[in-house]
C-alpha atoms as an extended CHARMM CRD file, in Angstrom:
* protein
*
       217  EXT
         1         1  MET       CA            241.6220000000      134.3700000000      288.1690000000  PROA      1               0.0000000000
         2         2  MET       CA            241.0530000000      135.6250000000      291.7180000000  PROA      2               0.0000000000
         3         3  LEU       CA            242.4110000000      133.5850000000      294.6110000000  PROA      3               0.0000000000
         4         4  ASN       CA            239.8570000000      132.4280000000      297.1690000000  PROA      4               0.0000000000
         5         5  VAL       CA            240.4940000000      133.9250000000      300.6060000000  PROA      5               0.0000000000
         6         6  ASP       CA            240.1200000000      130.4610000000      302.1080000000  PROA      6               0.0000000000
         7         7  GLU       CA            243.2700000000      129.4560000000      300.2340000000  PROA      7               0.0000000000
         8         8  LEU       CA            245.3820000000      131.9850000000      302.1530000000  PROA      8               0.0000000000
         9         9  LYS       CA            247.6460000000      130.6150000000      304.8840000000  PROA      9               0.0000000000
        10        10  PHE       CA            247.3590000000      132.4860000000      308.1720000000  PROA      10              0.0000000000
        11        11  ASP       CA            249.9560000000      131.7280000000      310.8660000000  PROA      11              0.0000000000
        12        12  GLU       CA            249.3380000000      130.0460000000      314.2270000000  PROA      12              0.0000000000
        13        13  LYS       CA            248.0330000000      133.3550000000      315.5750000000  PROA      13              0.0000000000
        14        14  GLY       CA            245.6300000000      133.7430000000      312.6690000000  PROA      14              0.0000000000
        15        15  LEU       CA            247.6820000000      136.5080000000      311.0430000000  PROA      15              0.0000000000
        16        16  ILE       CA            249.1590000000      137.1200000000      307.6170000000  PROA      16              0.0000000000
        17        17  PRO       CA            251.7910000000      139.8140000000      306.8420000000  PROA      17              0.0000000000
        18        18  ALA       CA            250.6260000000      142.6080000000      304.5450000000  PROA      18              0.0000000000
        19        19  ILE       CA            253.2360000000      144.6870000000      302.7220000000  PROA      19              0.0000000000
        20        20  VAL       CA            251.6130000000      148.0180000000      301.8570000000  PROA      20              0.0000000000
        21        21  VAL       CA            252.9420000000      149.7210000000      298.7110000000  PROA      21              0.0000000000
        22        22  ASP       CA            252.1160000000      153.1140000000      297.1920000000  PROA      22              0.0000000000
        23        23  ALA       CA            250.3910000000      152.3870000000      293.8730000000  PROA      23              0.0000000000
        24        24  ILE       CA            251.8830000000      155.4830000000      292.2240000000  PROA      24              0.0000000000
        25        25  SER       CA            255.4850000000      155.6230000000      293.4390000000  PROA      25              0.0000000000
        26        26  LYS       CA            255.7510000000      151.8580000000      294.1440000000  PROA      26              0.0000000000
        27        27  LYS       CA            257.4470000000      152.7740000000      297.4290000000  PROA      27              0.0000000000
        28        28  VAL       CA            256.9670000000      150.3680000000      300.3260000000  PROA      28              0.0000000000
        29        29  LEU       CA            254.9290000000      152.2140000000      302.9540000000  PROA      29              0.0000000000
        30        30  THR       CA            254.6670000000      149.7990000000      305.8410000000  PROA      30              0.0000000000
        31        31  LEU       CA            254.5190000000      146.1800000000      306.9650000000  PROA      31              0.0000000000
        32        32  ALA       CA            251.4120000000      145.2990000000      308.9670000000  PROA      32              0.0000000000
        33        33  TYR       CA            249.3450000000      142.2130000000      309.7430000000  PROA      33              0.0000000000
        34        34  MET       CA            245.8280000000      141.1620000000      308.8670000000  PROA      34              0.0000000000
        35        35  ASN       CA            243.5670000000      138.4660000000      310.2180000000  PROA      35              0.0000000000
        36        36  ARG       CA            240.5390000000      137.0880000000      308.4120000000  PROA      36              0.0000000000
        37        37  GLU       CA            238.2240000000      139.7540000000      309.8320000000  PROA      37              0.0000000000
        38        38  SER       CA            240.4880000000      142.7130000000      309.0160000000  PROA      38              0.0000000000
        39        39  LEU       CA            241.0480000000      141.3620000000      305.5000000000  PROA      39              0.0000000000
        40        40  LYS       CA            237.2860000000      141.0520000000      305.0310000000  PROA      40              0.0000000000
        41        41  ILE       CA            236.7760000000      144.6380000000      306.2410000000  PROA      41              0.0000000000
        42        42  SER       CA            239.5800000000      145.8470000000      303.9580000000  PROA      42              0.0000000000
        43        43  MET       CA            237.9220000000      144.3010000000      300.9120000000  PROA      43              0.0000000000
        44        44  GLU       CA            234.4430000000      145.4920000000      301.8560000000  PROA      44              0.0000000000
        45        45  LYS       CA            235.4740000000      149.0970000000      302.5620000000  PROA      45              0.0000000000
        46        46  GLY       CA            238.3130000000      149.3690000000      300.0380000000  PROA      46              0.0000000000
        47        47  LEU       CA            240.4360000000      150.7290000000      302.9040000000  PROA      47              0.0000000000
        48        48  THR       CA            243.2870000000      149.0090000000      304.7310000000  PROA      48              0.0000000000
        49        49  CYS       CA            242.3010000000      147.4620000000      308.0250000000  PROA      49              0.0000000000
        50        50  PHE       CA            244.8880000000      145.6210000000      310.0990000000  PROA      50              0.0000000000
        51        51  TRP       CA            245.1540000000      143.6560000000      313.3100000000  PROA      51              0.0000000000
        52        52  SER       CA            247.1970000000      145.5500000000      315.9040000000  PROA      52              0.0000000000
        53        53  ARG       CA            249.4420000000      143.0280000000      317.6470000000  PROA      53              0.0000000000
        54        54  SER       CA            250.3190000000      145.5120000000      320.4080000000  PROA      54              0.0000000000
        55        55  ARG       CA            246.7280000000      146.5700000000      321.1740000000  PROA      55              0.0000000000
        56        56  GLN       CA            245.1540000000      143.2500000000      320.2120000000  PROA      56              0.0000000000
        57        57  GLU       CA            242.3650000000      144.9180000000      318.2370000000  PROA      57              0.0000000000
        58        58  LEU       CA            241.2630000000      145.8010000000      314.7270000000  PROA      58              0.0000000000
        59        59  TRP       CA            242.8580000000      148.9360000000      313.3200000000  PROA      59              0.0000000000
        60        60  LEU       CA            241.3540000000      150.8150000000      310.3730000000  PROA      60              0.0000000000
        61        61  LYS       CA            244.2670000000      152.8550000000      309.0760000000  PROA      61              0.0000000000
        62        62  GLY       CA            243.3530000000      156.5680000000      309.0650000000  PROA      62              0.0000000000
        63        63  GLU       CA            240.3790000000      156.2820000000      311.4000000000  PROA      63              0.0000000000
        64        64  THR       CA            241.9920000000      158.6950000000      313.8790000000  PROA      64              0.0000000000
        65        65  SER       CA            244.6400000000      160.4080000000      311.7100000000  PROA      65              0.0000000000
        66        66  GLY       CA            242.6230000000      160.8020000000      308.5070000000  PROA      66              0.0000000000
        67        67  ASN       CA            245.4700000000      159.1350000000      306.5810000000  PROA      67              0.0000000000
        68        68  TYR       CA            243.3130000000      156.4630000000      304.9710000000  PROA      68              0.0000000000
        69        69  GLN       CA            244.8290000000      154.0360000000      302.4710000000  PROA      69              0.0000000000
        70        70  HSD       CA            242.5330000000      153.3710000000      299.5120000000  PROA      70              0.0000000000
        71        71  ILE       CA            243.1460000000      149.8550000000      298.2190000000  PROA      71              0.0000000000
        72        72  VAL       CA            243.9070000000      149.3690000000      294.5370000000  PROA      72              0.0000000000
        73        73  SER       CA            244.6660000000      145.6520000000      294.7390000000  PROA      73              0.0000000000
        74        74  ILE       CA            245.6190000000      142.8260000000      297.0840000000  PROA      74              0.0000000000
        75        75  THR       CA            247.9590000000      140.1070000000      295.8130000000  PROA      75              0.0000000000
        76        76  ALA       CA            249.1630000000      136.9400000000      297.5370000000  PROA      76              0.0000000000
        77        77  ASP       CA            252.6560000000      135.4890000000      297.1360000000  PROA      77              0.0000000000
        78        78  CYS       CA            253.3980000000      132.0500000000      295.6560000000  PROA      78              0.0000000000
        79        79  ASP       CA            252.9270000000      130.3060000000      299.0190000000  PROA      79              0.0000000000
        80        80  ASN       CA            249.7210000000      132.1720000000      299.8480000000  PROA      80              0.0000000000
        81        81  ASP       CA            251.2000000000      133.2470000000      303.1890000000  PROA      81              0.0000000000
        82        82  ALA       CA            251.9470000000      136.9370000000      302.5440000000  PROA      82              0.0000000000
        83        83  LEU       CA            250.1160000000      139.8250000000      300.8800000000  PROA      83              0.0000000000
        84        84  VAL       CA            251.0910000000      142.8900000000      298.8830000000  PROA      84              0.0000000000
        85        85  VAL       CA            248.4950000000      145.6430000000      299.2220000000  PROA      85              0.0000000000
        86        86  MET       CA            248.7100000000      148.3930000000      296.6040000000  PROA      86              0.0000000000
        87        87  VAL       CA            247.1490000000      151.6240000000      297.8760000000  PROA      87              0.0000000000
        88        88  GLU       CA            246.6120000000      155.2870000000      297.1750000000  PROA      88              0.0000000000
        89        89  PRO       CA            247.2780000000      156.9490000000      300.5550000000  PROA      89              0.0000000000
        90        90  ASP       CA            245.6410000000      160.1090000000      301.8470000000  PROA      90              0.0000000000
        91        91  GLY       CA            248.7200000000      160.9370000000      303.9070000000  PROA      91              0.0000000000
        92        92  PRO       CA            251.7810000000      159.5450000000      305.6850000000  PROA      92              0.0000000000
        93        93  ALA       CA            251.8540000000      155.8390000000      306.4710000000  PROA      93              0.0000000000
        94        94  CYS       CA            254.1530000000      156.0580000000      309.4800000000  PROA      94              0.0000000000
        95        95  HSD       CA            253.1110000000      157.1360000000      312.9810000000  PROA      95              0.0000000000
        96        96  THR       CA            256.1710000000      159.4360000000      312.9820000000  PROA      96              0.0000000000
        97        97  GLY       CA            254.6320000000      161.4970000000      310.1830000000  PROA      97              0.0000000000
        98        98  SER       CA            256.9480000000      160.1020000000      307.5090000000  PROA      98              0.0000000000
        99        99  PHE       CA            255.4910000000      159.1060000000      304.1540000000  PROA      99              0.0000000000
       100       100  SER       CA            256.8800000000      155.5950000000      304.6240000000  PROA      100             0.0000000000
       101       101  CYS       CA            257.9250000000      153.5670000000      307.6590000000  PROA      101             0.0000000000
       102       102  PHE       CA            261.0410000000      152.5930000000      305.6980000000  PROA      102             0.0000000000
       103       103  GLU       CA            263.2180000000      155.7060000000      305.7910000000  PROA      103             0.0000000000
       104       104  LYS       CA            266.4690000000      154.4900000000      307.4210000000  PROA      104             0.0000000000
       105       105  PRO       CA            269.1670000000      153.4090000000      304.9270000000  PROA      105             0.0000000000
       106       106  VAL       CA            271.1890000000      150.4070000000      306.0840000000  PROA      106             0.0000000000
       107       107  TRP       CA            273.3080000000      149.6810000000      303.0070000000  PROA      107             0.0000000000
       108       108  GLU       CA            273.5090000000      150.9110000000      299.4210000000  PROA      108             0.0000000000
       109       109  SER       CA            275.5080000000      149.6380000000      296.4660000000  PROA      109             0.0000000000
       110       110  GLU       CA            278.1540000000      151.9970000000      295.0980000000  PROA      110             0.0000000000
       111       111  GLU       CA            277.6740000000      150.5700000000      291.6000000000  PROA      111             0.0000000000
       112       112  LEU       CA            273.9300000000      150.0990000000      291.3310000000  PROA      112             0.0000000000
       113       113  HSD       CA            271.6240000000      153.0670000000      291.8360000000  PROA      113             0.0000000000
       114       114  GLU       CA            267.8500000000      152.9590000000      292.0900000000  PROA      114             0.0000000000
       115       115  PHE       CA            266.0650000000      155.1860000000      289.5740000000  PROA      115             0.0000000000
       116       116  SER       CA            262.5360000000      156.4530000000      289.8000000000  PROA      116             0.0000000000
       117       117  LEU       CA            260.5520000000      159.2610000000      288.2170000000  PROA      117             0.0000000000
       118       118  GLU       CA            259.8270000000      160.4980000000      291.7360000000  PROA      118             0.0000000000
       119       119  GLY       CA            263.5560000000      160.7070000000      292.4420000000  PROA      119             0.0000000000
       120       120  LEU       CA            264.1850000000      162.5440000000      289.1860000000  PROA      120             0.0000000000
       121       121  SER       CA            261.3260000000      164.9290000000      289.9400000000  PROA      121             0.0000000000
       122       122  LYS       CA            262.8230000000      165.7400000000      293.3570000000  PROA      122             0.0000000000
       123       123  LEU       CA            266.2350000000      166.2950000000      291.7890000000  PROA      123             0.0000000000
       124       124  ILE       CA            264.7640000000      168.6920000000      289.2100000000  PROA      124             0.0000000000
       125       125  GLU       CA            262.8220000000      170.5120000000      291.9320000000  PROA      125             0.0000000000
       126       126  GLY       CA            266.0410000000      170.8290000000      293.9140000000  PROA      126             0.0000000000
       127       127  ARG       CA            267.7180000000      172.5430000000      290.9870000000  PROA      127             0.0000000000
       128       128  LYS       CA            264.9590000000      175.1540000000      291.1030000000  PROA      128             0.0000000000
       129       129  THR       CA            264.8960000000      175.7800000000      294.8480000000  PROA      129             0.0000000000
       130       130  GLU       CA            268.6450000000      175.4490000000      295.4290000000  PROA      130             0.0000000000
       131       131  LYS       CA            270.2650000000      176.7270000000      292.2660000000  PROA      131             0.0000000000
       132       132  LYS       CA            273.4480000000      174.9080000000      291.2680000000  PROA      132             0.0000000000
       133       133  GLU       CA            276.0370000000      176.7370000000      289.1820000000  PROA      133             0.0000000000
       134       134  GLY       CA            276.6500000000      175.0610000000      285.8410000000  PROA      134             0.0000000000
       135       135  SER       CA            273.4510000000      172.9970000000      286.0400000000  PROA      135             0.0000000000
       136       136  TYR       CA            271.4680000000      172.8510000000      282.7900000000  PROA      136             0.0000000000
       137       137  THR       CA            268.2610000000      172.3710000000      284.7800000000  PROA      137             0.0000000000
       138       138  THR       CA            268.9540000000      175.4650000000      286.8630000000  PROA      138             0.0000000000
       139       139  TYR       CA            269.7130000000      177.3340000000      283.6300000000  PROA      139             0.0000000000
       140       140  LEU       CA            266.2620000000      176.4260000000      282.2680000000  PROA      140             0.0000000000
       141       141  PHE       CA            264.5350000000      177.6490000000      285.4320000000  PROA      141             0.0000000000
       142       142  GLU       CA            266.5040000000      180.8890000000      285.3570000000  PROA      142             0.0000000000
       143       143  LYS       CA            265.5040000000      181.5010000000      281.7250000000  PROA      143             0.0000000000
       144       144  GLY       CA            261.8620000000      180.9140000000      282.5980000000  PROA      144             0.0000000000
       145       145  ILE       CA            258.7260000000      179.4570000000      281.0720000000  PROA      145             0.0000000000
       146       146  ASP       CA            259.3220000000      180.6160000000      277.4910000000  PROA      146             0.0000000000
       147       147  LYS       CA            262.6920000000      178.8470000000      277.2990000000  PROA      147             0.0000000000
       148       148  ILE       CA            261.2760000000      175.7010000000      278.8830000000  PROA      148             0.0000000000
       149       149  LEU       CA            258.3370000000      175.6230000000      276.4630000000  PROA      149             0.0000000000
       150       150  LYS       CA            260.6910000000      176.1550000000      273.5370000000  PROA      150             0.0000000000
       151       151  LYS       CA            262.7520000000      173.1380000000      274.5890000000  PROA      151             0.0000000000
       152       152  VAL       CA            259.6160000000      171.0200000000      275.0030000000  PROA      152             0.0000000000
       153       153  GLY       CA            258.5830000000      171.9840000000      271.4660000000  PROA      153             0.0000000000
       154       154  GLU       CA            262.0290000000      171.1680000000      270.0710000000  PROA      154             0.0000000000
       155       155  GLU       CA            262.0780000000      167.7700000000      271.7690000000  PROA      155             0.0000000000
       156       156  CYS       CA            258.5860000000      166.9930000000      270.4480000000  PROA      156             0.0000000000
       157       157  THR       CA            259.8770000000      167.6200000000      266.9490000000  PROA      157             0.0000000000
       158       158  GLU       CA            262.9020000000      165.3660000000      267.5560000000  PROA      158             0.0000000000
       159       159  VAL       CA            260.5990000000      162.5540000000      268.6970000000  PROA      159             0.0000000000
       160       160  ILE       CA            258.4830000000      162.9420000000      265.5420000000  PROA      160             0.0000000000
       161       161  ILE       CA            261.5560000000      162.8830000000      263.2770000000  PROA      161             0.0000000000
       162       162  ALA       CA            263.0010000000      159.7820000000      264.9780000000  PROA      162             0.0000000000
       163       163  GLY       CA            259.6380000000      158.0200000000      264.9580000000  PROA      163             0.0000000000
       164       164  LYS       CA            259.0560000000      158.8380000000      261.2880000000  PROA      164             0.0000000000
       165       165  ALA       CA            262.4690000000      157.3490000000      260.4920000000  PROA      165             0.0000000000
       166       166  ASP       CA            261.4020000000      154.1760000000      262.3370000000  PROA      166             0.0000000000
       167       167  ASP       CA            264.5810000000      154.4260000000      264.4130000000  PROA      167             0.0000000000
       168       168  LYS       CA            263.6730000000      152.7380000000      267.7050000000  PROA      168             0.0000000000
       169       169  LYS       CA            266.9300000000      153.5190000000      269.5350000000  PROA      169             0.0000000000
       170       170  GLU       CA            266.8680000000      157.1910000000      268.5500000000  PROA      170             0.0000000000
       171       171  THR       CA            263.1610000000      157.4610000000      269.3640000000  PROA      171             0.0000000000
       172       172  ILE       CA            263.7790000000      156.1090000000      272.8730000000  PROA      172             0.0000000000
       173       173  TYR       CA            266.5910000000      158.6310000000      273.3200000000  PROA      173             0.0000000000
       174       174  GLU       CA            264.4180000000      161.5410000000      272.1490000000  PROA      174             0.0000000000
       175       175  ILE       CA            261.4150000000      160.4540000000      274.2310000000  PROA      175             0.0000000000
       176       176  ALA       CA            263.6830000000      160.4420000000      277.2920000000  PROA      176             0.0000000000
       177       177  ASP       CA            264.8020000000      163.9910000000      276.4300000000  PROA      177             0.0000000000
       178       178  LEU       CA            261.1800000000      165.0450000000      275.9880000000  PROA      178             0.0000000000
       179       179  ALA       CA            260.1540000000      163.4170000000      279.2810000000  PROA      179             0.0000000000
       180       180  TYR       CA            262.9000000000      165.2870000000      281.1370000000  PROA      180             0.0000000000
       181       181  HSD       CA            261.9330000000      168.6700000000      279.6720000000  PROA      181             0.0000000000
       182       182  VAL       CA            258.2270000000      168.0050000000      280.3380000000  PROA      182             0.0000000000
       183       183  MET       CA            259.1220000000      167.2920000000      283.9770000000  PROA      183             0.0000000000
       184       184  VAL       CA            260.9890000000      170.5990000000      284.1420000000  PROA      184             0.0000000000
       185       185  LEU       CA            257.8110000000      172.2540000000      282.8440000000  PROA      185             0.0000000000
       186       186  MET       CA            255.7650000000      170.4120000000      285.4660000000  PROA      186             0.0000000000
       187       187  ILE       CA            257.9890000000      171.6160000000      288.3030000000  PROA      187             0.0000000000
       188       188  GLN       CA            257.8890000000      175.1570000000      286.9140000000  PROA      188             0.0000000000
       189       189  MET       CA            254.0810000000      175.0630000000      286.9310000000  PROA      189             0.0000000000
       190       190  GLY       CA            253.6700000000      173.1970000000      290.2280000000  PROA      190             0.0000000000
       191       191  ILE       CA            252.3290000000      170.0400000000      288.6070000000  PROA      191             0.0000000000
       192       192  SER       CA            253.1350000000      166.7670000000      290.3860000000  PROA      192             0.0000000000
       193       193  LEU       CA            253.4900000000      163.2390000000      289.0520000000  PROA      193             0.0000000000
       194       194  GLU       CA            250.4660000000      162.3640000000      291.1630000000  PROA      194             0.0000000000
       195       195  ASP       CA            248.4230000000      165.0190000000      289.3060000000  PROA      195             0.0000000000
       196       196  ILE       CA            249.2540000000      163.3070000000      286.0060000000  PROA      196             0.0000000000
       197       197  HSD       CA            248.5980000000      159.8630000000      287.4520000000  PROA      197             0.0000000000
       198       198  LYS       CA            245.1340000000      160.9050000000      288.6500000000  PROA      198             0.0000000000
       199       199  GLU       CA            244.3020000000      162.4700000000      285.2900000000  PROA      199             0.0000000000
       200       200  LEU       CA            245.3410000000      159.3340000000      283.3930000000  PROA      200             0.0000000000
       201       201  ALA       CA            243.4490000000      157.1460000000      285.8630000000  PROA      201             0.0000000000
       202       202  SER       CA            240.2820000000      159.1860000000      285.3310000000  PROA      202             0.0000000000
       203       203  ARG       CA            240.6320000000      158.7890000000      281.5720000000  PROA      203             0.0000000000
       204       204  HSD       CA            241.0240000000      155.0290000000      281.9850000000  PROA      204             0.0000000000
       205       205  VAL       CA            237.6960000000      154.9090000000      283.8200000000  PROA      205             0.0000000000
       206       206  ILE       CA            236.0280000000      156.9820000000      281.0960000000  PROA      206             0.0000000000
       207       207  ASP       CA            237.5000000000      154.7430000000      278.3840000000  PROA      207             0.0000000000
       208       208  HSD       CA            236.2550000000      151.6600000000      280.2230000000  PROA      208             0.0000000000
       209       209  LYS       CA            232.7420000000      153.1370000000      280.4140000000  PROA      209             0.0000000000
       210       210  VAL       CA            232.7810000000      153.9710000000      276.7040000000  PROA      210             0.0000000000
       211       211  LYS       CA            233.7560000000      150.3780000000      275.8670000000  PROA      211             0.0000000000
       212       212  GLN       CA            230.9340000000      149.0780000000      278.0430000000  PROA      212             0.0000000000
       213       213  GLU       CA            228.4230000000      151.3660000000      276.3360000000  PROA      213             0.0000000000
       214       214  LYS       CA            229.5250000000      150.1350000000      272.8910000000  PROA      214             0.0000000000
       215       215  MET       CA            229.1510000000      146.5190000000      274.0020000000  PROA      215             0.0000000000
       216       216  THR       CA            225.5900000000      147.0720000000      275.2370000000  PROA      216             0.0000000000
       217       217  LYS       CA            224.4000000000      148.7410000000      272.0200000000  PROA      217             0.0000000000
């Protein structure tokens, strides 16, 4: 059930904080502010529009830079006084040219480490561009596409065997192995996670249309 915009709580200046997040990587891109008018424009255009507190004017992100942010969804918090805006950006979010405004580490746990497919992809890519002695990933890149494809095939077989045995734990383990080797293949071929995301998203739209067609017949 969609929340009515009139239920949102704007502050004494008529503003509400909007946390902008990349819909693919889930990385926080920026923190900006919206008023009722900029929120209305954002929903009408499907592009982020903010209220610039420094310039005291509406600000359509990307209007001058071309780095538009295409809105996937807007969600309010439990108190209705803050928004999370999921977007697919055309370019960097920060005025410095950085992908995100949040690029300065302040503190990091020595025990807990954040994992992401994007981080793993960058690590794998690093093993190709800056070869590390003794690295299995570097070894695969040095052997080339035939070796990588062979490993992908072997891991596919392992997933099938584990799945056929109805062994959930082993299947998870083998799927993780397969995912890693597929990512090595992707880096070898210059395929990004975003490429796969866009392909899957396009199939979702097609599947939705097919379901609609079946319902109307």
